[in-house]
C-alpha positions as CSV (number, residue, x, y, z in Angstrom):
1,I,0.1,0.0,0.0
2,I,1.6,3.2,-1.1
3,S,0.5,6.6,0.3
4,I,1.7,9.8,-1.7
5,S,1.3,13.5,-0.8
6,K,3.0,16.8,-1.6
7,T,5.3,18.3,0.9
8,T,6.6,21.7,1.5
9,S,10.0,20.1,2.4
10,L,12.8,20.7,-0.1
11,K,13.5,16.9,-0.1
12,D,11.5,13.9,-0.5
13,K,10.5,12.0,2.6
14,I,10.4,8.2,1.8
15,S,9.5,5.9,4.7
16,F,8.5,2.2,5.0
17,S,6.1,0.5,7.3
18,G,4.5,-2.8,7.7
19,Q,5.6,-6.4,8.4
20,F,8.5,-6.4,6.0
21,K,9.9,-2.8,6.5
22,K,13.4,-4.2,7.7
23,N,16.5,-4.3,5.7
24,I,15.4,-1.7,3.1
25,N,18.0,0.9,2.2
26,K,16.1,4.2,3.0
27,R,18.5,6.4,0.9
28,S,18.6,4.3,-2.3
29,N,15.6,2.1,-3.2
30,T,13.2,1.7,-6.2
31,I,11.0,4.7,-5.1
32,S,14.1,7.1,-4.7
33,K,15.5,5.9,-7.9
34,T,12.2,6.4,-9.8
35,L,11.9,10.0,-8.5
36,D,15.4,10.9,-9.3
37,L,15.0,9.6,-12.9
38,L,11.8,11.3,-13.3
39,R,13.3,14.6,-12.3
40,K,16.4,14.1,-14.7
41,I,14.1,13.8,-17.6
42,K,11.9,16.6,-16.3
43,F,8.9,14.4,-16.1
44,I,8.0,15.8,-12.8
45,E,8.6,19.3,-11.2
46,K,10.9,20.0,-8.4
47,Q,8.0,19.5,-6.1
48,A,9.0,17.2,-3.2
49,Y,6.8,14.3,-2.0
50,K,6.0,12.3,1.1
51,I,5.7,8.7,0.4
52,N,5.2,5.8,2.6
53,I,5.2,2.1,1.5
54,K,3.5,-0.4,3.7
55,K,5.4,-3.5,2.8
56,N,3.0,-6.5,2.5
57,I,5.3,-8.4,0.2
58,P,8.6,-9.9,1.8
59,H,11.8,-7.9,1.1
60,G,14.3,-10.1,-0.8
61,S,11.7,-12.8,-1.7
62,G,12.0,-12.6,-5.5
63,L,8.3,-11.6,-5.8
64,G,9.0,-8.1,-7.4
65,G,7.7,-6.1,-4.5
66,G,10.3,-3.3,-5.3
67,S,9.6,-3.3,-9.0
68,S,5.8,-3.2,-8.5
69,N,6.3,-0.2,-6.1
70,A,8.3,1.7,-8.8
71,A,5.7,0.9,-11.4
72,A,2.8,2.0,-9.1
73,L,4.6,5.2,-8.7
74,L,5.1,5.8,-12.5
75,N,1.4,4.9,-13.0
76,F,0.4,7.5,-10.4
77,F,2.2,10.3,-12.0
78,V,0.8,9.4,-15.5
79,S,-2.8,8.9,-14.4
80,K,-3.5,10.8,-11.2
81,M,-1.1,13.8,-12.1
82,K,-2.2,13.7,-15.7
83,I,1.3,14.0,-17.1
84,K,1.7,12.9,-20.7
85,A,4.3,10.3,-21.3
86,S,4.9,7.9,-24.3
87,N,5.0,4.1,-23.7
88,S,8.5,4.3,-25.0
89,L,9.6,6.8,-22.4
90,L,8.1,4.8,-19.5
91,E,9.8,1.7,-20.9
92,K,13.1,3.5,-20.9
93,V,12.7,4.7,-17.4
94,S,11.5,1.4,-16.0
95,K,14.4,-0.5,-17.5
96,K,16.8,1.8,-15.5
97,I,15.1,1.0,-12.3
98,G,14.8,-2.8,-12.7
99,S,14.1,-5.4,-15.4
100,D,10.7,-6.4,-13.8
101,V,9.2,-2.9,-13.6
102,S,7.9,-2.8,-17.2
103,I,5.8,-5.9,-16.4
104,C,4.0,-4.0,-13.7
105,L,3.2,-1.1,-16.0
106,V,0.9,-3.0,-18.2
107,K,-2.5,-3.5,-16.5
108,K,-4.4,-6.1,-18.8
109,N,-4.5,-9.7,-18.0
110,S,-1.6,-12.1,-17.1
111,L,1.8,-11.3,-18.3
112,L,5.1,-13.0,-19.3
113,K,8.4,-11.4,-20.0
114,N,10.3,-13.1,-22.8
115,N,13.4,-11.8,-24.7
116,N,12.8,-8.2,-23.2
117,K,9.2,-8.3,-24.5
118,V,6.1,-8.3,-22.4
119,L,3.7,-10.8,-23.8
120,R,0.0,-10.7,-22.9
121,F,-2.3,-13.7,-22.3
122,K,-5.5,-13.5,-24.3
123,K,-7.3,-15.4,-21.5
124,K,-7.4,-15.5,-17.8
125,F,-6.2,-19.0,-16.5
126,N,-6.9,-18.4,-12.7
127,L,-4.1,-20.6,-11.6
128,N,-4.4,-21.5,-8.0
129,I,-1.1,-20.4,-6.3
130,L,0.6,-21.1,-2.9
131,L,3.5,-18.7,-1.9
132,V,5.9,-19.4,0.8
133,Y,8.8,-17.2,2.0
134,P,11.2,-19.0,4.2
135,N,12.5,-15.9,5.9
136,L,15.7,-15.9,3.7
137,I,17.0,-13.1,1.5
138,C,18.8,-14.5,-1.5
139,S,21.5,-12.4,-3.0
140,T,20.8,-12.2,-6.7
141,K,24.2,-11.1,-7.4
142,K,25.8,-14.0,-5.6
143,I,23.5,-16.6,-7.2
144,Y,24.1,-15.5,-10.7
145,Q,27.8,-15.4,-10.0
146,K,27.9,-19.0,-8.8
147,N,25.4,-20.3,-11.4
148,K,26.9,-22.3,-14.3
149,T,23.7,-23.6,-15.8
150,R,22.5,-22.0,-19.0
151,S,19.8,-24.1,-20.7
152,L,18.4,-23.0,-24.2
153,S,14.9,-24.1,-24.4
154,K,12.7,-23.6,-27.4
155,P,10.5,-20.4,-27.2
156,Q,6.9,-21.3,-26.3
157,K,3.9,-19.5,-27.5
158,F,2.4,-18.9,-24.0
159,H,0.2,-16.1,-25.2
160,N,-1.7,-18.5,-27.5
161,M,-2.6,-21.0,-24.8
162,K,-6.2,-22.3,-25.2
163,N,-6.8,-23.6,-21.8
164,R,-5.3,-24.0,-18.3
165,N,-4.3,-27.6,-18.6
166,Q,-2.1,-26.8,-21.7
167,L,-0.4,-23.9,-20.0
168,I,0.2,-26.0,-16.9
169,K,1.6,-28.8,-18.9
170,I,4.2,-26.6,-20.5
171,L,5.1,-24.8,-17.4
172,K,5.6,-28.1,-15.7
173,N,8.2,-29.2,-18.3
174,E,9.9,-25.9,-17.9
175,K,12.8,-25.2,-15.4
176,N,14.5,-22.5,-13.5
177,D,18.3,-22.6,-14.2
178,L,19.0,-20.9,-10.9
179,E,17.5,-23.4,-8.7
180,R,20.4,-25.8,-8.4
181,T,22.6,-23.0,-7.3
182,V,20.0,-21.7,-4.8
183,F,19.7,-25.2,-3.4
184,K,23.3,-25.6,-2.8
185,I,23.6,-22.2,-1.0
186,Y,20.3,-22.6,0.9
187,P,19.4,-26.2,1.5
188,K,16.2,-25.2,3.5
189,I,14.7,-23.9,0.2
190,K,15.2,-27.2,-1.5
191,M,13.5,-29.0,1.5
192,L,10.6,-26.6,1.3
193,I,10.3,-27.0,-2.6
194,N,10.2,-30.9,-2.2
195,Y,7.6,-30.6,0.7
196,I,5.3,-28.5,-1.5
197,K,5.7,-30.8,-4.5
198,S,4.8,-33.8,-2.5
199,Q,1.4,-32.5,-1.5
200,K,-2.0,-33.6,-3.0
201,G,-3.1,-31.6,-6.0
202,C,0.3,-29.8,-6.5
203,H,1.1,-29.6,-10.2
204,F,4.8,-28.4,-9.6
205,S,6.8,-26.1,-7.3
206,R,9.6,-23.8,-8.0
207,I,11.6,-20.8,-6.5
208,T,10.5,-17.4,-7.7
209,G,13.4,-16.0,-9.9
210,S,16.6,-16.2,-7.8
211,G,14.5,-16.9,-4.7
212,S,13.8,-17.1,-1.9
213,A,10.0,-17.4,-2.1
214,C,8.7,-20.7,-3.3
215,I,5.6,-21.1,-5.4
216,G,3.2,-24.0,-5.8
217,I,0.6,-24.4,-8.5
218,F,-2.4,-26.6,-7.4
219,S,-5.2,-28.1,-9.3
220,K,-7.9,-26.7,-6.8
221,M,-7.8,-23.8,-4.4
222,E,-9.0,-26.0,-1.4
223,H,-5.7,-28.1,-1.9
224,A,-3.6,-24.9,-1.8
225,I,-5.5,-23.7,1.3
226,Y,-5.0,-27.0,3.1
227,V,-1.2,-27.1,2.3
228,K,-1.0,-23.6,3.6
229,K,-2.2,-24.9,6.9
230,L,0.3,-27.6,6.9
231,I,3.1,-25.2,6.1
232,K,2.0,-23.1,9.1
233,I,2.2,-26.2,11.3
234,K,5.5,-27.5,10.0
235,Y,7.1,-23.9,9.5
236,P,5.3,-21.7,11.7
237,K,7.8,-18.7,11.2
238,Y,7.4,-18.8,7.4
239,W,5.2,-16.3,5.6
240,C,2.6,-18.1,3.6
241,V,-0.4,-17.0,1.3
242,V,-2.7,-18.4,-1.2
243,S,-3.7,-16.5,-4.4
244,K,-4.8,-16.6,-8.0
245,T,-3.3,-15.3,-11.2
246,I,-5.0,-12.2,-12.5
């Protein structure tokens, strides 16, 4: 949840609250970077802003919390402040903030980024999702440095999927090249992935990007909810939620 208001101060006042406010660099973050970039290209005036981000998404989980924050701020200035901007300009700014920001700028249906292009699904598949954050902050830089796996898979036409079963079948056969490296550095994540995979109704389970959150796709929402209860018992300190794709 992001609150934005103008301030008479000469400098922006950026603050973080909520369950996951810790370990965020208050001087340099996606919000401060977004404001700096927008001022450099004279997209916004010298007006300072007071911004609070209530962090409901775990920091360092690989769920794109920081990227979606930056995108929300860009969307705010375009829609609420009625500032004109071309899609190419927004894309250029978003790339300088983070590779996932552009995905959050598009507001229609489910999305997938492939070869630096955002592909839009024609249908909503309403996948049943379980998300588990094992309270570990994975260092993306460290994982990429140690990762030696680079698989070259044939590009799939995800945006032309006709039904959910077809999409799940293709996703199930895909893989995350970073998982092996993550498992070596953080064995707890491998244990969690295997536990989710073994549960009834789970099609597959993987880490999100370079981690550390783990995702499970289930055939029915009741299965995902039941496994969430099991996770809460087995790993009471882990953050765990169920959701659907939009």
